[in-house]
Each structure stands twice: as structure tokens, then as C-alpha cells.
C-alpha positions in Angstrom: 140.0 -20.3 -3.5 138.6 -20.8 0.0 134.9 -21.5 0.2 133.1 -20.8 3.5 130.7 -23.2 4.9 127.3 -21.7 6.0 125.1 -23.5 8.5 121.3 -23.0 8.5 120.2 -22.1 12.0 116.8 -23.2 12.9 115.1 -21.5 15.9 113.0 -23.7 17.9 109.5 -22.4 18.7 107.0 -23.6 21.2 104.1 -25.7 20.2 101.0 -23.7 18.9 102.7 -20.6 17.8 102.1 -21.3 14.1 98.3 -21.2 14.7 98.3 -17.8 16.4 99.5 -15.8 13.4 96.6 -17.0 11.0 94.1 -16.4 13.8 95.3 -12.8 14.2 95.1 -12.4 10.5 91.6 -13.7 10.4 90.5 -11.4 13.2 91.9 -8.4 11.3 90.1 -9.5 8.1 86.8 -10.0 10.0 87.1 -6.6 11.6 87.7 -5.0 8.2 84.9 -7.0 6.7 82.4 -6.0 9.4 83.3 -2.4 8.9 83.1 -2.6 5.2 79.7 -4.5 5.4 78.4 -1.8 7.7 79.4 0.8 5.2 77.7 -1.1 2.4 74.5 -1.4 4.3 74.5 2.3 5.1 75.2 3.0 1.4 72.3 0.7 0.3 69.9 2.2 2.8 70.9 5.7 1.7 70.5 4.8 -1.9 67.1 3.3 -1.3 65.9 6.3 0.6 67.2 8.6 -2.2 65.5 6.4 -4.8 62.2 6.5 -2.9 62.5 10.2 -2.5 63.1 10.6 -6.3 60.1 8.4 -7.0 57.9 10.4 -4.8 59.0 13.7 -6.3 58.5 12.3 -9.8 55.0 11.2 -8.9 54.2 14.6 -7.4 55.6 16.4 -10.5 53.5 14.1 -12.8 50.5 15.0 -10.7 51.1 18.7 -11.6 51.3 17.9 -15.3 48.0 15.9 -15.0 46.2 18.8 -13.3 47.3 21.3 -15.9 46.1 18.9 -18.6 42.7 18.6 -16.8 42.4 22.4 -16.5 43.3 23.0 -20.1 40.5 20.5 -21.1 37.8 22.3 -19.1 38.0 20.0 -16.1 39.5 20.3 -12.6 40.5 18.6 -9.4 38.7 21.1 -7.2 37.6 20.1 -3.7 35.7 18.1 -2.6 36.7 15.9 -5.5 40.5 15.7 -5.7 42.1 13.6 -8.4 44.1 10.5 -7.7 46.2 8.8 -10.4 48.2 5.5 -10.1 51.6 5.4 -11.8 53.6 2.2 -11.5 53.9 1.3 -7.8 52.9 4.8 -6.5 50.2 7.4 -6.8 49.6 11.1 -7.0 46.8 12.9 -5.2 46.0 16.3 -6.7 43.9 19.2 -5.6 43.2 22.4 -7.6 41.8 25.6 -6.3 41.3 29.3 -7.1 39.8 31.2 -10.0 41.8 34.0 -11.5 45.0 32.4 -10.2 44.8 28.6 -10.1 46.8 26.6 -7.4 47.8 23.0 -7.6 48.9 20.8 -4.6 50.2 17.4 -5.7 51.2 14.7 -3.2 53.4 12.0 -4.7 53.4 8.8 -2.7 55.4 5.6 -3.1 52.8 2.8 -2.6 49.8 4.8 -1.4 48.9 8.3 -0.1 46.3 6.8 2.4 47.9 3.6 3.8 51.4 2.1 4.1 53.0 5.2 2.6 56.7 4.5 2.2 57.7 8.0 1.0 55.8 11.2 0.3 56.7 14.4 -1.5 54.6 17.4 -2.2 54.8 19.9 -5.0 52.8 23.2 -5.0 52.5 25.6 -7.9 50.4 28.6 -9.0 49.1 28.9 -12.6 48.3 31.9 -14.8 46.1 31.8 -17.8 47.0 33.0 -21.3 43.9 35.1 -22.1 44.9 36.6 -25.4 42.1 34.7 -27.2 39.6 34.6 -24.5 36.3 36.5 -24.0 37.5 39.4 -21.8 34.6 41.9 -22.4 30.9 42.0 -21.9 30.7 43.9 -25.2 33.3 44.1 -27.9 32.9 45.8 -31.3 35.5 45.4 -33.9 34.8 48.1 -36.4 31.8 50.4 -35.9 30.4 52.3 -32.9 28.9 50.5 -29.9 25.6 51.9 -28.7 24.2 51.3 -25.2 20.7 52.6 -25.1 19.5 54.3 -21.9 17.7 51.8 -19.6 17.0 50.8 -16.1 20.0 48.6 -15.3 23.7 49.4 -15.7 25.7 47.0 -17.9 28.0 45.2 -15.5 31.3 44.4 -17.2 34.0 45.9 -19.4 33.3 47.3 -22.9 35.7 47.7 -25.8 35.1 49.3 -29.2 37.5 49.9 -32.1 35.5 53.0 -32.8 33.3 55.0 -30.3 31.0 54.1 -27.4 27.6 55.9 -27.5 24.7 55.9 -25.1 23.4 59.0 -23.3 22.2 58.3 -19.8 23.8 54.8 -19.6 26.0 54.1 -16.6 28.7 51.4 -17.1 29.5 49.3 -14.0 33.0 48.5 -15.4 35.7 50.0 -17.5 35.6 51.0 -21.2 38.1 51.5 -24.0 37.5 53.1 -27.3 40.0 53.4 -30.1 38.0 56.4 -31.3 37.6 59.8 -29.6 34.2 59.5 -27.9 32.8 57.7 -24.9 29.4 59.1 -23.9 28.2 56.8 -21.0 29.3 57.5 -17.5 30.7 55.1 -15.0 30.2 53.8 -11.5 32.7 54.6 -8.8 36.1 53.1 -9.4 35.6 52.7 -13.1 36.5 54.9 -16.1 36.7 55.2 -19.9 39.8 55.5 -22.1 39.7 57.0 -25.6 42.4 56.5 -28.2 43.1 53.1 -26.8 46.1 51.2 -28.1 47.2 48.7 -29.1 44.0 47.5 -30.9 42.2 44.5 -29.5 40.8 42.3 -32.2 37.9 39.9 -31.6 39.0 36.4 -30.4 39.9 34.1 -33.3 37.2 31.6 -34.2 38.3 28.5 -36.0 35.2 27.9 -38.1 36.7 25.0 -40.2 37.5 23.1 -37.0 33.9 23.3 -35.7 32.4 22.4 -39.1 34.5 19.3 -39.1 33.4 18.5 -35.6 29.7 19.1 -36.4 29.8 16.9 -39.5 31.7 14.1 -37.6 34.6 14.4 -40.0 32.2 14.6 -43.0 30.3 11.5 -42.0 27.0 11.3 -43.9 25.3 10.1 -40.7 25.9 13.5 -39.2 24.7 15.5 -42.3 21.1 16.4 -43.0 19.7 18.2 -46.0 16.8 20.7 -45.4 14.7 21.3 -48.5 12.5 23.5 -46.2 13.7 24.7 -42.8 14.4 21.6 -40.6 12.4 21.8 -37.4 14.3 20.6 -34.4 12.2 19.5 -31.4 14.6 17.1 -29.5 18.1 17.0 -28.2 20.6 17.1 -31.0 24.3 17.3 -31.9 26.8 17.0 -33.4 25.0 17.7 -36.7 25.4 19.6 -40.0 22.3 21.0 -41.7 22.5 21.9 -45.4 19.8 24.5 -45.3 18.0 26.6 -42.7 16.9 25.4 -39.3 14.1 26.3 -36.9 14.1 25.2 -33.3 10.7 24.3 -32.0 8.9 25.1 -28.8 10.8 22.5 -26.7 13.4 22.1 -24.1 16.4 21.2 -26.3 19.9 20.1 -25.1 22.7 20.7 -27.6 24.9 17.7 -27.3 27.6 18.7 -29.8 28.5 21.3 -32.4 25.8 22.4 -34.8 26.6 23.8 -38.3 23.8 25.4 -40.4 24.5 26.5 -43.9 21.4 28.7 -44.0 19.6 30.7 -41.3 18.8 29.8 -37.7 15.6 30.8 -36.1 13.5 29.6 -33.2 9.8 29.1 -32.7 9.4 30.4 -29.2 6.1 32.0 -28.4 5.1 34.3 -25.6 4.8 32.4 -22.4 4.7 35.0 -19.6 7.3 36.3 -17.2 10.1 33.9 -16.4 8.5 31.0 -18.3 10.6 28.9 -20.7 8.5 26.9 -23.2 11.5 27.1 -25.6 14.9 26.4 -24.2 18.3 25.9 -25.7 21.2 24.8 -23.5 24.4 22.8 -23.7 24.2 19.2 -22.5 25.8 18.8 -19.1 28.1 16.1 -20.5 30.0 18.9 -22.3 31.2 20.4 -19.1 32.4 24.0 -18.8 33.6 24.0 -22.4 30.0 24.1 -23.8 29.7 24.0 -27.6 28.9 26.1 -30.6 26.0 26.8 -33.1 27.1 28.2 -36.4 24.7 29.6 -39.0 26.1 31.0 -42.2 23.2 33.4 -42.9 22.4 34.8 -39.5 20.8 33.9 -36.1 17.4 35.2 -34.8 16.3 34.2 -31.3 12.9 35.5 -30.2 11.5 34.5 -26.8 14.1 31.8 -26.3 15.5 30.9 -23.0 19.2 30.4 -23.7 20.6 28.7 -20.6 24.0 27.4 -19.4 24.7 23.9 -18.2 23.5 22.9 -14.7 26.6 21.4 -13.3 26.6 20.8 -9.5 29.1 23.5 -8.8 31.8 25.8 -10.2 31.9 27.3 -13.7 29.1 26.5 -16.2 29.3 25.8 -19.9 27.5 28.0 -22.4 26.5 28.0 -26.0 28.5 30.1 -28.5 26.4 31.4 -31.4 28.5 32.4 -34.4 27.8 33.8 -37.8 30.2 35.3 -40.3 27.5 36.7 -42.7 28.0 40.3 -43.9 25.4 42.9 -42.9 23.1 43.8 -45.9 24.8 41.3 -48.1 24.0 37.8 -47.0 22.4 38.0 -43.6 18.7 37.1 -43.8 18.2 37.6 -47.6 20.3 40.7 -47.7 18.8 42.4 -44.7 19.0 42.5 -40.9 21.8 42.1 -38.4 23.9 39.0 -38.1 22.5 38.1 -34.6 19.3 39.4 -33.2 18.0 38.7 -29.7 14.5 39.8 -28.8 12.0 39.2 -26.1 8.3 40.0 -25.8 8.1 38.6 -22.3 9.8 40.2 -19.3 12.2 38.0 -17.5 13.2 37.6 -13.8 15.7 40.2 -12.7 19.0 38.6 -11.7 18.2 35.3 -13.5 20.5 34.8 -16.5 18.4 34.6 -19.7 19.8 34.7 -22.3 23.1 33.2 -21.1 25.7 32.7 -23.8 28.3 34.1 -26.2 27.0 35.8 -29.4 29.6 36.5 -32.1 29.2 38.1 -35.5 32.5 39.5 -36.8 31.2 40.9 -40.1 27.8 42.2 -39.0 25.7 43.7 -36.2 24.7 42.1 -32.9 21.4 43.5 -31.8 20.0 43.0 -28.3 16.3 44.2 -28.3 14.5 45.1 -25.1 11.3 43.3 -23.8 8.1 45.3 -24.5 7.2 45.4 -20.8 9.1 45.3 -17.5 10.6 44.0 -15.4 13.9 43.6 -17.2 15.5 40.6 -18.7 19.0 39.7 -17.5 21.6 39.0 -20.1 24.8 37.1 -19.0 27.7 36.4 -21.2 29.4 38.3 -24.1 28.3 40.2 -27.2 30.9 40.5 -30.0 30.4 41.9 -33.4 31.4 44.4 -36.1 28.9 46.6 -34.4 26.9 46.0 -31.2 23.6 47.7 -30.3 22.4 46.8 -26.8 19.2 48.1 -25.3 19.9 47.9 -21.6 16.3 47.5 -20.6 18.1 44.2 -20.4 20.1 43.8 -17.3 23.6 43.0 -18.6 26.4 41.2 -16.8 29.7 39.8 -18.0 30.2 36.1 -17.1 33.5 36.1 -15.2 34.1 32.5 -16.3 34.5 33.6 -19.8 37.9 35.3 -19.2 39.4 31.8 -19.6 37.0 30.4 -22.3 38.3 30.5 -25.8 36.4 30.1 -29.1 37.8 26.6 -29.5 35.7 25.5 -26.5 38.5 25.0 -24.1 39.7 27.0 -21.2 42.6 29.1 -22.3 46.0 27.5 -21.7 47.1 27.5 -18.0 50.8 27.7 -17.4 53.0 27.7 -14.3 53.6 31.2 -12.9 57.3 31.9 -12.7 58.8 31.5 -9.1 55.8 29.6 -7.7 57.1 26.0 -8.0 57.8 24.7 -4.4 58.7 21.2 -3.2 58.4 19.8 0.3 58.9 16.4 1.9 
């Protein structure tokens, strides 16, 4: 067997050629690295911008939630006092506006909305209120006829009765609904009355147990007082539970929290002349637009009392809600009398709200008596009862702020109106 001999042929290269190949390789690697590094930087910057944008949007969205919380707790961020909240390393600046429809503008800012703003996002929404349990009427009767006695001033506001609405010569400056067949008053231009109204509109629901618990400070003996004889109140008070009857004296009294009276409530106001208030009941300003309540198990009589609202600097005011669930001719004032009776012997000042509040007696009458001499008094608020008799020698006007006020003391729940959520950067 013949074996061939192979010879290894070695080519001779010039000096330095071996170094060129690694250099070319290094150059290619560097070019690729620079390109890749540039892409990484772009990706990081893009991710950072996206992260900042997401943070700003989340801050703005949180601002909307905060504003809704404030509105649902009888507060606001209305100009000229917008709200600013700090969340982590950013903040949200919120402004609310509007009345029947609320608007929220919330700026979410990474770092700060005033200086060194790294990223800003804005969310705008409109809100609508769920008013099913709010005070929507000037007068609302739940069972018997409503009677509006002929007088000098037209009641300004809507009236609802589960029966009929009576009152020859009265002109209602608003609309009226009666589940019965009769509406006697006439109406100003643009308003009308509807008989056979459906579906029925019950009185707003009042959570008496909740307010009793609030008045007694969760049944704390320090908040409970026993009255062997009527307790006479002459200074600011509340929260407080009185086991017995109560008489409010001739003083300017601020109600600082819920009051629960197991007996009767009366006042000791005396005649003081037109527009004078020697006896005043009002919610303390610290309560805000939510106001507070006074409950009396066996009826409420207020004679010559100036019932006033809060005196907040601007915007809606808080009012007192007077409530009794006594039954007419059974346990209201020793088996006689209406559940709530308001009467004046002094004339008031036309256009000045007095009394100003909510008066609610679901099982009995609410009676608004006229002053004995003119000019007229001017009632503002809402009258709600099984039956309502109103002498419109009183000027009467529904308080538009009450359309959002519920018996639990809060503004009825605000919610985002569908299709109004808008984001802008």
C-alpha cells in the first residue's frame, strides 16, 4: 500500500498583519456597542417619561377622588381656596366649582405644581348628585292635605302632597304635585300643578337612632342630662341628650352638635319688636354646611325665635333640622297640638330669612302661624310633615342648597357624570 506524503505549506505574511484583524473586530464591536447603548438610553428616557406621566396622571386622579370625598362631607375646594394635597414625591392641586352640576379640575404634578414641575397631568370631570333622599321641596306632606292660606307673599318653591293642595287666593311661585285630585292655588308664569302624581314621593328618610347615638356621645354619661323639670338652656350646647323636656332661654345660642330631647322642646322668646332677635338658635359655624339636628320626642314649639343659619364667609350655609316623630293627638304635647308649631308675634324684615331651617314631623302636623301685624316674616328652608298648614303672611322661599342636603347631615352623594372624564397633559 502506497502512502502519499503531504507537506504543510506555510504562507509568509508581512509583519503587522495579525494586529489588523483584531483591530477591525474591535471597531465593529465598538460600533455595535455605541448603537446599542444609544438605544438603551433612548429606552430609559422613554421609560422615565412614561413613568413620570403615569405618576402625574395617578396624582390628578387621586385629586378627583379627594374632591369627591370633600364634597360628600359638606366641604369643597371652591375658588379662591383650591385644595392641595401631597402624595409621595408629588402633589395634586384641585379646584371645584358649580352648584347644580359640580365640576372638578385636578392637576397632578410630579414634584410640585408651582416650582420645578417635572411632569403635569390634568383631569377634569363633572359630577351629578343623587338627590333621592334630599330635601327637594319647600313643602312636602306625606299623608293629608296641604293648606296654603291666602296671604301677601307667594310661596317661592315647589310643593308636593300625597293628598290635595288647598288654598284659595294663594299663588305658588313654583311647581306643585298632588297625588290626589285637587290643586286650588294658582301659579306664576312658567309653573304649573299636576294632580294624580305618580310614583309617590315619600318624605326623606331620617335615621333617628344614628342621631341619638351622636347626641349621647355613644351613650356617654357626660353627654346625658336628666331634667326633673324642663331644663333651661341659656348658652351654647351640643352634643347633648336631655331625659325630659327642654326650654331654650332668651339668649343667642349656638348649637354645636346634635340635641336629643326625650320630652318637649319649647323656647322662651319674648316680643322684641320688628327684626330684633333676643332669642336666637343657630348651628355653630364649625359644623359647616351640614348643620346639625334637634330631636324632640313629644313635639317642638318655637314662638318669637330667630332660627338662623351659619354665617360662613361664602357659599352654602348650614341650617338646623328640627325633627319629631310624635303622633298628632296621641303623644304630641300631652295629647294635643301639632308636632311642630312656629309662631311669631313680631313682624320680621321682608327678605331676611327668619326662621331658616328644616322642620320635619312625619307623623303629625307642621303648622306655620302668621305674625299678628305686618310686614311679613320670611321663612326659608323646608316644611315636611304628615300634614302641613302654612299661613303665607309669611314670605316663603325654598333654600336651593337643600336639594343636596340629606337628613344624615351630609350633602347627598356626588358621583361622576358619565362621559365627562377628560385627561390632558
